[in-house]
Structure formats: C-alpha cells, structure tokens
C-alpha positions in Angstrom: -7.4 -12.3 -20.6 -5.7 -9.7 -18.4 -2.9 -10.9 -15.9 -3.8 -9.1 -12.7 -2.5 -8.8 -9.2 -4.3 -9.6 -6.0 -4.4 -7.6 -2.7 -5.6 -9.2 0.4 -6.4 -7.0 3.3 -6.0 -8.3 6.9 -7.5 -5.6 9.3 -6.3 -7.0 12.5 -4.0 -5.1 14.9 -2.8 -5.7 18.4 -3.3 -2.0 18.9 -3.7 0.9 16.5 -0.6 3.0 15.8 -1.0 6.7 16.6 -0.6 7.8 13.0 -2.7 5.2 11.4 -5.9 5.9 9.4 -6.1 2.5 7.6 -9.1 0.2 8.0 -8.0 -1.9 11.0 -9.2 -3.0 14.3 -7.5 -4.0 17.6 -9.4 -6.5 19.9 -10.6 -8.8 17.1 -8.3 -11.8 17.5 -11.2 -14.1 18.7 -12.8 -13.5 15.2 -9.8 -14.6 13.1 -11.2 -17.7 11.9 -14.5 -16.1 10.7 -12.7 -13.5 8.9 -10.3 -15.8 7.0 -13.4 -17.9 6.0 -15.0 -14.9 4.6 -12.1 -13.8 2.6 -11.9 -17.3 1.1 -15.4 -17.1 0.2 -15.1 -13.6 -1.4 -12.0 -14.9 -3.4 -14.1 -17.7 -4.8 -16.9 -15.3 -5.6 -14.6 -12.7 -7.4 -13.1 -15.6 -9.4 -16.5 -16.9 -10.4 -17.3 -13.2 -11.6 -14.0 -12.4 -13.4 -12.8 -15.8 -14.4 -9.6 -17.7 -13.5 -7.2 -15.0 -14.1 -3.3 -15.3 -13.8 -1.7 -13.5 -10.9 1.7 -11.8 -11.2 1.6 -10.9 -7.6 -0.3 -11.4 -4.2 0.1 -8.9 -1.3 -1.2 -9.3 2.3 -1.6 -6.0 3.8 -3.2 -4.6 6.8 -3.4 -4.0 9.7 -1.0 -6.7 10.7 -1.3 -10.0 8.5 1.4 -11.7 10.7 -1.5 -12.0 13.5 -2.9 -14.8 11.3 -1.4 -18.2 11.9 0.5 -20.1 9.4 -2.4 -22.5 8.9 -4.7 -19.4 8.2 -2.5 -18.1 5.6 -2.1 -21.4 4.0 -5.9 -21.6 4.0 -6.1 -18.5 1.9 -3.2 -19.3 -0.3 -4.8 -22.7 -1.0 -8.0 -20.9 -2.1 -5.9 -18.4 -4.3 -4.4 -21.4 -6.0 -7.9 -23.1 -6.5 -9.5 -20.0 -8.0 -6.6 -18.3 -9.9 -3.3 -19.4 -11.8 -0.2 -18.1 -9.9 2.5 -17.2 -12.4 5.7 -19.4 -11.6 7.6 -16.3 -10.6 4.7 -14.5 -8.8 5.7 -12.3 -5.9 3.8 -13.0 -2.7 4.3 -10.4 -0.2 3.2 -10.2 3.5 3.5 -7.2 5.7 4.2 -7.8 9.4 4.8 -6.1 12.7 8.2 -7.3 14.4 6.4 -7.6 17.8 4.0 -10.2 16.4 6.4 -12.7 14.7 7.2 -16.3 15.7 9.7 -18.7 14.2 7.0 -21.4 13.7 4.5 -19.0 11.9 7.4 -17.5 9.7 8.4 -20.9 8.5 4.7 -21.8 7.9 4.2 -18.5 5.9 7.2 -19.4 3.8 5.9 -23.0 3.4 2.5 -21.5 2.1 4.2 -19.8 -0.6 4.9 -16.2 0.8 8.3 -15.2 -0.7 8.8 -11.5 0.4 8.3 -10.2 3.8 7.8 -6.4 4.6 8.4 -5.5 8.2 7.0 -2.4 9.7 10.1 -1.4 11.6 9.5 2.5 11.3 12.4 3.5 13.7 15.2 1.9 15.5 14.9 4.3 18.3 12.8 2.9 21.2 11.6 6.4 22.4 10.4 7.2 19.0 8.7 3.9 18.6 6.8 4.4 21.8 5.8 7.9 20.9 4.0 6.8 17.6 2.3 3.9 19.5 4.4 0.9 17.9 4.3 -2.3 20.0 7.9 -3.4 19.3 11.3 -2.4 20.2 14.6 -1.9 18.1 15.8 -5.1 19.4 12.7 -7.0 18.3 13.1 -5.5 14.8 16.6 -6.9 14.6 15.4 -10.3 15.9 12.6 -10.3 13.5 14.8 -9.8 10.6 17.1 -12.6 11.8 14.1 -15.0 12.3 12.9 -14.2 8.8 16.3 -15.2 7.3 16.2 -18.5 9.2 12.7 -19.1 8.0 14.1 -18.9 4.4 13.0 -15.5 3.5 15.5 -14.0 0.9 13.6 -11.0 -0.1 13.1 -8.7 2.9 11.8 -5.1 3.0 11.9 -2.8 6.1 9.4 0.1 6.2 11.0 3.1 7.9 9.5 6.5 8.8 11.1 9.9 9.3 9.7 13.4 10.1 8.4 12.0 13.4 7.6 14.2 16.3 10.9 15.4 17.9 13.1 13.2 15.7 16.5 14.8 14.8 18.5 14.3 11.5 21.0 12.2 13.6 18.3 9.9 14.9 17.1 9.4 11.5 20.8 8.7 10.2 21.2 6.3 13.0 17.9 4.3 12.2 18.7 4.0 8.6 22.3 3.0 9.3 21.1 0.2 11.6 18.3 -0.8 9.1 20.9 -1.1 6.3 23.2 -3.2 8.7 20.5 -5.9 8.6 21.0 -6.1 4.8 17.4 -6.1 3.6 16.9 -6.4 -0.2 14.5 -3.3 -0.2 13.9 -0.2 1.9 10.8 1.9 2.0 11.6 5.5 3.5 8.2 7.4 4.1 8.1 10.8 5.4 5.3 11.1 8.0 2.0 12.4 6.8 -0.3 13.5 9.6 -3.7 12.2 8.7 -6.7 14.1 10.3 -8.6 12.3 12.9 -5.6 10.1 14.0 -4.4 10.3 17.8 -1.1 11.6 16.6 -2.7 14.4 14.6 -4.8 15.5 17.6 -1.7 15.5 19.8 0.4 17.5 17.5 -2.4 20.0 16.9 -2.9 20.3 20.8 0.8 20.6 21.5 0.8 17.4 23.6 3.8 15.9 21.9 7.1 17.1 20.5 6.9 19.2 17.4 7.3 17.9 13.8 10.8 18.5 12.3 11.1 21.7 10.3 11.5 21.8 6.5 15.3 22.2 6.7 15.7 19.2 8.9 13.3 17.1 6.7 15.4 18.2 3.7 18.6 17.0 5.6 16.9 13.8 6.4 16.1 13.4 2.6 19.8 14.0 1.9 21.0 11.4 4.3 18.6 8.8 2.7 19.8 9.6 -0.8 23.5 9.1 0.3 23.3 6.2 2.5 21.1 4.1 0.2 23.3 5.1 -2.8 26.5 4.0 -1.0 25.1 0.6 0.2 23.9 -0.5 -3.3 20.2 0.4 -3.2 18.8 2.0 -6.4 16.1 4.7 -5.9 13.2 3.7 -8.2 10.1 5.4 -6.4 9.8 8.5 -4.4 10.0 6.7 -1.2 11.4 3.2 -2.2 14.9 1.8 -2.8 16.0 -1.7 -3.9 19.0 -3.9 -4.6 19.1 -5.1 -8.1 16.2 -7.1 -9.2 14.4 -6.6 -5.9 11.8 -3.7 -6.7 8.4 -4.4 -5.2 6.7 -5.7 -8.2 3.1 -5.6 -6.6 3.5 -1.7 -5.9 4.8 -1.1 -9.3 1.4 -2.5 -10.5 -0.3 0.6 -8.7 2.2 3.0 -10.0 1.8 1.9 -13.5 -1.9 1.9 -13.2 -2.1 -1.9 -14.0 -5.2 -4.0 -13.0 -5.6 -5.3 -9.5 -8.3 -7.0 -7.4 -8.7 -6.4 -3.7 -10.4 -8.7 -1.3 -11.0 -8.2 2.4 -12.6 -5.5 4.4 -12.2 -2.0 2.8 -10.2 -3.4 -0.2 -10.2 -1.5 -3.5 -10.2 -3.0 -7.0 -9.5 -1.8 -10.5 -10.2 -4.7 -13.1 -11.3 -4.4 -16.6 -11.7 -0.7 -16.4 -14.1 -1.0 -13.4 -13.3 0.5 -10.0 -15.1 -0.8 -6.9 -14.5 -1.3 -3.2 -15.6 -3.4 -0.2 -17.3 -2.1 3.0 -14.9 -0.8 5.8 -17.4 -1.7 8.5 -16.5 -5.0 10.1 -20.1 -6.6 10.2 -21.0 -5.2 6.8 -18.1 -6.8 5.2 -18.5 -10.2 6.9 -22.2 -10.2 5.9 -21.4 -9.4 2.2 -18.7 -12.0 1.9 -20.5 -14.7 3.9 -23.6 -14.2 1.5 -21.4 -15.1 -1.5 -21.9 -11.6 -3.0 -19.1 -9.3 -4.2 -19.0 -5.6 -3.7 -19.8 -3.3 -6.8 -19.6 0.0 -5.1 -17.9 2.3 -7.6 -15.4 4.9 -7.1 -16.6 8.1 -8.5 -17.4 8.6 -12.1 -14.2 6.7 -13.3 -13.9 9.2 -16.1 -11.2 9.1 -18.7 -10.1 12.5 -17.7 -9.4 11.4 -14.0 -7.6 8.3 -15.3 -5.3 10.5 -17.5 -4.3 12.6 -14.4 -3.8 9.5 -12.2 -1.5 7.9 -14.8 0.6 11.2 -14.8 0.4 11.4 -11.0 1.3 7.8 -10.2 3.9 7.4 -13.0 5.8 10.6 -11.9 6.4 9.0 -8.5 8.7 6.5 -10.1 12.2 7.5 -11.1 11.6 5.9 -14.5 8.6 8.2 -15.0 5.5 7.9 -17.3 5.4 5.7 -20.3 4.4 8.3 -22.9 3.7 5.7 -25.7 1.2 3.7 -23.4 -0.4 7.1 -22.4 -1.1 7.9 -25.9 -2.2 4.3 -26.9 -4.7 4.1 -24.0 -6.1 7.8 -24.1 -5.5 8.7 -27.8 -3.7 11.9 -26.8 -0.2 12.8 -25.9 0.8 14.0 -22.4 2.1 17.4 -23.9 -1.3 18.0 -25.5 -3.0 17.6 -22.1 -0.5 19.7 -20.1 1.2 21.9 -22.8 2.1 24.8 -20.5 3.2 23.0 -17.5 5.2 20.4 -19.2 7.0 23.0 -21.2 7.7 25.1 -18.1 8.8 22.0 -16.1 11.2 20.9 -18.8 12.6 24.4 -19.6 13.0 24.6 -15.7 15.0 21.4 -15.4 12.3 19.8 -13.3 11.3 17.2 -16.1 13.0 15.5 -18.9 12.2 13.0 -21.7 14.3 9.8 -21.6 13.4 7.4 -24.5 9.5 6.9 -24.3 9.5 8.0 -20.7 8.7 11.4 -19.4 10.3 11.7 -15.9 11.1 14.1 -13.1 14.8 15.2 -12.7 16.3 14.7 -9.3 15.7 18.4 -8.7 11.9 17.8 -9.7 11.6 14.7 -7.4 12.4 17.0 -4.6 9.5 19.3 -5.2 7.2 16.6 -6.7 4.1 17.7 -4.7 4.5 21.1 -6.3 4.9 19.8 -9.7 1.6 17.7 -9.3 -0.3 20.8 -8.1 0.7 22.7 -11.1 -0.4 19.8 -13.3 -3.6 19.6 -11.4 -4.4 23.2 -11.9 -3.7 23.4 -15.6 -5.7 20.0 -16.0 -8.7 21.7 -13.9 -8.6 24.8 -15.9 -8.6 23.1 -19.1 -11.6 20.7 -18.1 -13.6 23.9 -17.0 -12.9 25.5 -20.3 -14.0 22.4 -22.3 -16.9 21.9 -20.2 
C-alpha cells in the first residue's frame, strides 16, 4: 500500500493579504470549533475510503493555521494518528503568521507533534509589510522566531517575498540579511506573482501603488539571494527554496516529485492512487459535505497520461536535482527525449540543460530562464499532441 502525505487546509485569516488568492476567509474565528470538527470527520471518512495509509508528512497550510488553539491542533493530530500510521520520522509542518503566535500555543503545537514551523515573514521592512497588507511588523517576526525556539522548534522556515511594489535591491538585501541572522534551517524566497482579482493586482493596474521592480532589479535581487544563501550554508534545492543540510521540506518535495498526497479541508486537492479530486472552496458547501460524512470526488480535468507526463517534467525541473528519467520511463513507458526530442536537444546543446546520472536537470543558466524553458517544452508537447490527434 502506498505511503502518502497529508495536507490539512486551515482557511482562517485575521485579514486577507493584498496579494493572496488562496481559499481563505477573514472574520470566521467564531466558527473555528465547527471547522475543526468537520476536518476531523473528513479525515475519518477519507481513511475509511483509502485505508489506514502510512504518512511520511503532514502539512497544516492556510490561511493561518496558527489561529487555531493548541487544543484544536491536538484534536486534529489525534484524529490523524487514529486514522493513519505516522512514520517515526514524519515531518509535521505548520504555517503561521508572526502576528498570531503566542508562547502557550507554540508549546501546545510542539506537544501535539508539530516539528516544523514555517513563518510567513515576507519582509523585514515595516513599510513594505503594510503595503502588502500583512498584520505583523519586522519586530514581531523576530520575536516569533525567538518564541518558536523557546517552544522547542529546531526546524524553522521563513517565507520571504521579493519584487514587491516599490522594493529596491537594497531593501531585499536587508530583509534577507535580517532573516538569515535569525538562523532558520530553511528559507523560501518567492518572487511576487500578481494574481488577477487580488487587491494588489487591482492597485498596480490602476497605478494606485508603487510600481513593481523592473527586470534588471529582479535579476539583481536573484543574485543577492544566490550569494547570501550560499555564503551562509543554505543549499539551493528548488527554484525558490534553500535549506541547511538535512532540512529540505520533505512535504513540498512530494509535490515536486509528483508523489501521492491526500488533502483535507476547504478547497484541498488530492492525488491518491492515480485519482485526482478536490473539495469545495465555498465555506458552507465544504462544511455540509464534511459533516455529512461524505468525501469529495470532484475530479480535476481528464487526468490524462499526457498531462501527467508534462506535469512530471514541469515539477521536476523546478528542483536543482531535476527529473528522475528512469522513473519517468518506468511510469510512462517512454523516455523524456522521445517526448521532447527537439527541445531537449536544443536546451542541452545551448547549455540550459544537462544529464547528471539518472537525472535531467536545468543548469544554473537554465534555472534563471526556467519559465521560458517550460514554455518551449509546452509548445513542442502541444504540437506533438495535435499531430498525434
């Protein structure tokens, strides 16, 4: 029976960030208990359907999971242990907003089994934090990291964002330096992506906030990230992620390697036993489904073999180690170079890709233009599908 990972979505927020398009809601704190009970019921229903699988990782994402009390997290974890088998070295992560943490809750999360904390710091500049709608300050971020250490967390990630409206390369350097000074085991450094329909997107389009940094400044920020992380002992293992030895995020690697995972909670997606499905994103619709003891079976598209091949390539190339070619051939009965003969040859000859052992990976130069590489792979893939069809 497959070993899987478990994602648990907590869609509560104090207030929506200006850039956020995730399934999350402000003003629902009074409904926490009902939501937790619904999640526990869904966990039991999913375990009854799929069997008592072993879990390599559990990830509480959001939203803001740290808006739940220690007792509520314990109730969920007790249900997880009742319904699944947690492997002895299972990674159990929780996302949190620095402005929502308390010492008592952190200790309770740790006691419930959470062993990795991911703090959404985003910036160490108070002006930039206010501009993107974050509720915490840089000082609160530093305090949150200290409280996490006091509570016994020895695996800490800091989420950071660059390319923010009006942000300079010097501001990004200062944020990264201050974050590294907190000595986290892991850093996630994401370039802002403006999602259509978010308040920040509308503000930028309307010229109501500072302009986004130009490509040259983004390139300079990328260089700062590469240099400072390398000099401070962080290995670059995925396009936006850096870790000290032995501290990669094992749950996220599951996604990048296209391994099986089960998602519970509002809007959560799953990929188990070759089946893809997702839960409702509507608050009441999700609660009604979970409270009835049913499980979602809404499928994602046609789940075609061809789509999975492209996804395997796309997700694998995000990682510095690249795509496992032997596993690709085993799963799809075809080699990557037979699916993308022209693009792979051109990218390899052009110094954008290389083979290393059983892995096909982007070079450092290729990683810098990864989106362009993926577009070329998609174009050849679509062209071949049209000819075959």
